[in-house]
C-alpha positions as CSV (number, residue, x, y, z in Angstrom):
1,X,34.4,-59.7,-39.9
2,X,37.1,-61.6,-38.1
3,X,37.7,-62.0,-34.4
4,X,41.3,-62.3,-33.1
5,X,41.6,-63.1,-29.4
6,X,44.7,-62.4,-27.3
7,X,46.4,-59.9,-29.6
8,X,48.2,-58.1,-26.8
9,X,44.7,-57.2,-25.7
10,X,41.3,-58.8,-25.0
11,X,40.8,-59.2,-28.7
12,X,40.3,-57.4,-32.0
13,X,37.7,-57.3,-34.8
14,X,38.8,-56.6,-38.3
15,X,36.2,-55.7,-40.9
16,X,37.0,-55.2,-44.6
17,X,34.3,-53.4,-46.7
18,X,33.2,-54.9,-50.0
19,X,32.3,-52.9,-53.0
20,X,33.8,-50.2,-55.3
21,X,36.1,-47.6,-53.7
22,X,38.2,-44.7,-54.9
23,X,41.9,-44.5,-54.1
24,X,42.3,-43.3,-50.5
25,X,38.8,-44.3,-49.3
26,X,38.6,-46.2,-46.0
27,X,38.3,-49.9,-46.5
28,X,39.1,-51.5,-43.2
29,X,37.8,-51.0,-39.7
30,X,39.8,-52.4,-36.7
31,X,38.2,-52.5,-33.2
32,X,40.4,-53.4,-30.3
33,X,39.4,-54.0,-26.7
34,X,42.2,-53.5,-24.1
35,X,42.8,-52.5,-20.5
36,X,45.4,-49.9,-21.5
37,X,45.8,-47.7,-24.6
38,X,49.4,-48.9,-25.0
39,X,48.2,-52.5,-25.4
40,X,45.5,-51.3,-27.7
41,X,48.2,-49.5,-29.9
42,X,50.2,-52.7,-30.0
43,X,47.2,-54.8,-30.9
44,X,46.2,-52.4,-33.7
45,X,49.7,-52.7,-35.1
46,X,49.6,-56.5,-35.0
47,X,46.1,-56.5,-36.5
48,X,47.2,-54.4,-39.5
49,X,50.3,-56.6,-40.0
50,X,48.1,-59.7,-39.9
51,X,45.5,-58.2,-42.2
52,X,48.2,-57.3,-44.7
53,X,49.9,-60.8,-44.7
54,X,47.4,-63.5,-43.7
55,X,44.2,-63.4,-45.7
56,X,44.1,-63.7,-49.5
57,X,43.0,-60.3,-50.7
58,X,41.8,-59.9,-54.3
59,X,40.9,-56.6,-55.8
60,X,39.7,-55.5,-59.2
61,X,41.4,-52.4,-60.5
62,X,39.3,-50.5,-63.1
63,X,41.3,-48.1,-65.3
64,X,40.2,-44.8,-66.9
65,X,40.1,-46.4,-70.3
66,X,37.4,-48.9,-69.0
67,X,39.7,-51.9,-68.9
68,X,40.1,-53.8,-65.6
69,X,42.4,-56.3,-64.0
70,X,42.2,-58.7,-61.0
71,X,45.1,-58.4,-58.6
72,X,46.0,-60.4,-55.6
73,X,47.8,-59.1,-52.5
């Protein structure tokens, strides 16, 4: 879990689940604390952008034929 202070809000927590998931399953939880919902929306957008660009994300894709491959980004 990561804490990001001052993201157009009082801060945000970003949590990425670990384990095996199917396509379309929820993997990320973002919690934002803000005085107004508009600042919260902005902070969520910034959190998603930062989550997609800053940390190195590795995933292992497992295919129907049983083969697998490690992917980054």
